[in-house]
LUMKOLMAR-636411 format. One line per field, with one value per residue (C-alpha): residue in three letters; x, y, z. Coordinates in pm, 1 decimal. Example, Ala and Ser with C-alpha at 12.3 -4.5 7.8 and 13.67 -1.06 7.14 Angstrom:
BEGIN
residu: [ALA / SER]
px: [1230.0 / 1367.0]
py: [-450.0 / -106.0]
pz: [780.0 / 714.0]
END
This chain:
BEGIN
residu: [MET / SER / ASP / PRO / ASN / GLN / GLY / ASP / GLU / LYS / PRO / LEU / ASP / PRO / ALA / ALA / ALA / ARG / ILE / VAL / ALA / ARG / ILE / ARG / LEU / MET / MET / LEU / ILE / SER / GLY / ALA / THR / THR / LEU / ILE / ALA / VAL / ALA / ALA / VAL / LEU / GLY / VAL / ILE / GLY / TYR / ARG / LEU / MET / ASN / SER / GLY / GLY / THR / VAL / GLY / PRO / ALA / GLU / MET / THR / ALA / LEU / LEU / PRO / LYS / ASN / ALA / ARG / VAL / VAL / SER / THR / ALA / VAL / ALA / GLU / ASP / ARG / ILE / VAL / VAL / THR / LEU / ASP / VAL / ALA / GLY / ALA / VAL / GLU / ILE / ARG / THR / TYR / ASP / LEU / LYS / SER / LEU / LYS / PRO / ALA / GLY / ARG / LEU / ARG / PHE / ALA / THR / GLU / PRO]
px: [9.9 / 104.3 / 132.7 / -156.3 / 42.2 / 310.6 / 159.9 / 37.4 / 386.4 / 438.2 / 747.4 / 977.4 / 1010.9 / 1358.2 / 1490.2 / 1384.2 / 1569.4 / 1883.4 / 1878.1 / 1831.0 / 2129.2 / 2328.5 / 2285.1 / 2321.4 / 2694.7 / 2735.0 / 2703.4 / 2884.5 / 3190.6 / 3158.9 / 3125.9 / 3414.4 / 3635.4 / 3530.7 / 3594.7 / 3957.5 / 4013.5 / 3947.8 / 4144.6 / 4452.5 / 4419.4 / 4410.4 / 4693.5 / 4920.6 / 4790.6 / 4908.0 / 5218.9 / 5345.0 / 5228.6 / 5437.5 / 5754.8 / 5728.5 / 6096.3 / 5992.0 / 6225.6 / 6610.1 / 6818.6 / 7101.6 / 7387.5 / 7762.2 / 8016.6 / 8363.1 / 8446.4 / 8820.4 / 8946.6 / 9226.3 / 9534.7 / 9522.8 / 9138.6 / 8934.0 / 8544.8 / 8403.6 / 8042.9 / 7744.7 / 7406.9 / 7101.4 / 6923.7 / 6643.9 / 6787.6 / 7143.8 / 7395.7 / 7654.4 / 7973.6 / 8200.0 / 8576.7 / 8885.4 / 9149.1 / 9489.1 / 9339.1 / 9068.3 / 8730.9 / 8566.0 / 8196.5 / 8102.3 / 7759.1 / 7649.9 / 7309.4 / 7122.3 / 6957.9 / 7269.7 / 7539.2 / 7729.2 / 7900.4 / 7683.8 / 7905.1 / 8224.9 / 8248.1 / 8601.9 / 8667.6 / 9002.4 / 9117.0 / 9210.6 / 9583.2]
py: [1.0 / 340.1 / 592.0 / 837.9 / 1157.9 / 1098.9 / 1297.8 / 1583.4 / 1700.1 / 2036.6 / 2171.4 / 2396.4 / 2755.8 / 2862.0 / 2976.1 / 2677.0 / 2494.4 / 2662.5 / 2622.0 / 2247.7 / 2232.0 / 2421.3 / 2197.6 / 1868.6 / 2028.6 / 2089.0 / 1739.0 / 1587.1 / 1815.0 / 1689.0 / 1309.0 / 1356.2 / 1548.8 / 1259.5 / 980.1 / 1144.4 / 1202.7 / 816.9 / 691.5 / 914.8 / 792.0 / 421.9 / 492.6 / 602.0 / 288.8 / 92.0 / 232.1 / 216.9 / -160.9 / -227.0 / -40.2 / -101.9 / -229.6 / -566.1 / -784.0 / -746.6 / -1076.1 / -1157.3 / -904.3 / -979.8 / -701.4 / -689.7 / -363.5 / -244.1 / -95.2 / 122.9 / -88.0 / -134.7 / -0.4 / -172.5 / -199.0 / -14.4 / -73.2 / -141.6 / 1.1 / 42.4 / 354.1 / 406.9 / 289.6 / 303.4 / 55.6 / 275.8 / 140.2 / 324.1 / 255.5 / 347.4 / 421.8 / 452.9 / 649.5 / 845.2 / 793.5 / 750.6 / 668.4 / 493.3 / 465.1 / 213.8 / 178.7 / -96.8 / -219.3 / -199.9 / -201.9 / 83.8 / 332.7 / 641.9 / 852.4 / 896.1 / 1114.5 / 1130.2 / 1290.8 / 1448.3 / 1608.8 / 1990.8 / 2060.4]
pz: [-6.0 / -34.3 / 200.5 / 179.0 / 283.7 / -2.3 / -290.5 / -25.9 / -12.4 / -90.5 / -286.8 / -63.7 / -139.0 / -279.4 / 58.3 / 239.6 / -50.1 / 17.3 / 356.7 / 316.6 / 78.3 / 291.0 / 575.0 / 360.7 / 228.9 / 601.5 / 671.3 / 378.8 / 504.0 / 840.5 / 757.4 / 505.4 / 822.1 / 1061.6 / 837.6 / 764.8 / 1120.7 / 1212.0 / 898.9 / 1039.1 / 1406.0 / 1265.3 / 1047.8 / 1354.3 / 1560.7 / 1268.8 / 1195.6 / 1581.2 / 1599.0 / 1272.6 / 1370.2 / 1744.9 / 1739.2 / 1835.8 / 2010.7 / 1930.8 / 1898.5 / 2123.5 / 2072.6 / 2163.1 / 2173.5 / 2310.0 / 2472.8 / 2413.5 / 2785.4 / 2845.6 / 2982.4 / 3342.4 / 3372.2 / 3621.5 / 3601.9 / 3931.8 / 3844.8 / 3602.6 / 3572.2 / 3342.3 / 3291.3 / 3054.1 / 2753.8 / 2826.0 / 2998.6 / 3223.9 / 3322.6 / 3545.2 / 3504.1 / 3724.0 / 3459.5 / 3647.4 / 3944.3 / 3727.5 / 3713.2 / 3379.0 / 3298.8 / 2953.4 / 2823.7 / 2584.3 / 2374.1 / 2526.6 / 2216.0 / 1973.1 / 2248.7 / 2055.2 / 2246.0 / 2338.9 / 2520.6 / 2751.1 / 3082.3 / 3221.6 / 3577.2 / 3689.1 / 3952.7 / 3952.7 / 3951.2]
END
């Protein structure tokens, strides 16, 4: 059966038609913006999951120390391994990257003359 009110609709006057068209355009822009924002968030989440660093396999390295150097202490701080050395009476701190075991820095301590 057909709706009895279907044929009774009157056409909108031009001002109302412009308002309806403007509202439709604004809804289209709003929907497209929302879709782009959701896609961007999902893209960032996917990128971070794919490039999270994963697990690094076992690494092996031999650190060369100066002659007569002695390891005083070791520690782990954030993403660094910190090694404190006694080199002929002077204290030296060397840092290494935790994942790659590459040298990250060296700090030497000396007494003033």
